[in-house]
VEXVEXBA-522462 format. One record per residue (C-alpha): residue number from 1; residue in one letter; x, y, z. Coordinates in nm, 3 decimals, decimal comma. Layout:
REM residues N
<NUM; A; <X; Y; Z>>;
...
END
This chain:
REM residues 80
<1; M; <-2,020; -0,156; -20,277>>;
<2; E; <-2,004; -0,059; -20,652>>;
<3; L; <-1,745; 0,180; -20,729>>;
<4; I; <-1,778; 0,496; -20,763>>;
<5; A; <-1,665; 0,692; -21,153>>;
<6; R; <-1,634; 1,049; -21,267>>;
<7; S; <-1,470; 1,109; -21,593>>;
<8; L; <-1,209; 1,343; -21,625>>;
<9; A; <-1,173; 1,388; -21,934>>;
<10; Q; <-1,257; 1,123; -22,226>>;
<11; D; <-1,204; 1,058; -22,626>>;
<12; D; <-1,223; 0,809; -22,828>>;
<13; T; <-0,933; 0,576; -22,644>>;
<14; G; <-1,103; 0,581; -22,360>>;
<15; A; <-1,159; 0,801; -22,048>>;
<16; W; <-0,938; 0,885; -21,692>>;
<17; M; <-1,131; 0,859; -21,397>>;
<18; M; <-1,133; 0,951; -21,106>>;
<19; A; <-1,269; 0,606; -20,915>>;
<20; F; <-1,357; 0,543; -20,560>>;
<21; D; <-1,424; 0,204; -20,370>>;
<22; P; <-1,594; 0,268; -20,059>>;
<23; D; <-1,581; -0,054; -19,965>>;
<24; E; <-1,190; -0,065; -19,937>>;
<25; L; <-1,180; 0,331; -19,865>>;
<26; H; <-0,957; 0,395; -20,221>>;
<27; L; <-0,972; 0,671; -20,405>>;
<28; F; <-0,760; 0,673; -20,728>>;
<29; I; <-0,749; 0,758; -21,085>>;
<30; A; <-0,686; 0,521; -21,422>>;
<31; F; <-0,760; 0,518; -21,726>>;
<32; A; <-1,029; 0,320; -21,849>>;
<33; E; <-1,087; 0,191; -22,235>>;
<34; P; <-1,400; 0,215; -22,381>>;
<35; G; <-1,724; 0,068; -22,189>>;
<36; A; <-1,421; -0,076; -21,932>>;
<37; S; <-1,399; 0,073; -21,568>>;
<38; P; <-1,124; 0,134; -21,411>>;
<39; D; <-0,909; -0,086; -21,307>>;
<40; P; <-0,754; -0,003; -20,907>>;
<41; V; <-0,388; -0,224; -20,942>>;
<42; G; <-0,373; -0,051; -21,225>>;
<43; G; <-0,492; 0,366; -21,200>>;
<44; M; <-0,258; 0,546; -20,934>>;
<45; T; <-0,291; 0,776; -20,622>>;
<46; V; <-0,410; 1,117; -20,625>>;
<47; E; <-0,103; 1,209; -20,484>>;
<48; D; <0,076; 0,979; -20,756>>;
<49; F; <-0,165; 1,129; -21,064>>;
<50; L; <-0,145; 1,520; -20,950>>;
<51; V; <0,288; 1,513; -20,989>>;
<52; T; <0,310; 1,308; -21,261>>;
<53; R; <0,359; 1,501; -21,574>>;
<54; P; <0,105; 1,432; -21,831>>;
<55; R; <0,183; 1,199; -22,098>>;
<56; D; <-0,053; 1,358; -22,359>>;
<57; E; <-0,325; 1,645; -22,426>>;
<58; L; <-0,591; 1,343; -22,296>>;
<59; H; <-0,370; 1,327; -21,947>>;
<60; E; <-0,328; 1,690; -21,928>>;
<61; Q; <-0,708; 1,796; -21,978>>;
<62; A; <-0,768; 1,562; -21,697>>;
<63; H; <-0,515; 1,669; -21,500>>;
<64; H; <-0,686; 2,002; -21,515>>;
<65; S; <-1,061; 1,852; -21,482>>;
<66; F; <-0,918; 1,696; -21,109>>;
<67; V; <-0,790; 2,043; -21,032>>;
<68; R; <-1,106; 2,188; -21,099>>;
<69; F; <-1,307; 1,951; -20,929>>;
<70; L; <-1,048; 1,968; -20,579>>;
<71; T; <-1,075; 2,330; -20,580>>;
<72; A; <-1,513; 2,360; -20,648>>;
<73; V; <-1,498; 2,100; -20,371>>;
<74; M; <-1,222; 2,243; -20,179>>;
<75; T; <-1,359; 2,646; -20,169>>;
<76; S; <-1,772; 2,525; -20,179>>;
<77; H; <-1,961; 2,696; -19,909>>;
<78; G; <-2,045; 2,512; -19,617>>;
<79; A; <-1,738; 2,292; -19,634>>;
<80; A; <-1,572; 2,232; -19,313>>;
END
């Protein structure tokens, strides 16, 4: 199955992306240059992403976006 990716924050240099590989059951976050797919080897686990101090404004935007995503999913109606 194809990699599923969602942009968390982007600018002219590229995008921080959350990606899921359904075949490998691997969820990761990585920075990808424009037009490129996020690299699972160069990416980091969700846990590592959450505890890593953002290195620039775009990284910080991605961090906040991911936290908002998790909060929305975890508090949505009908969640188990």
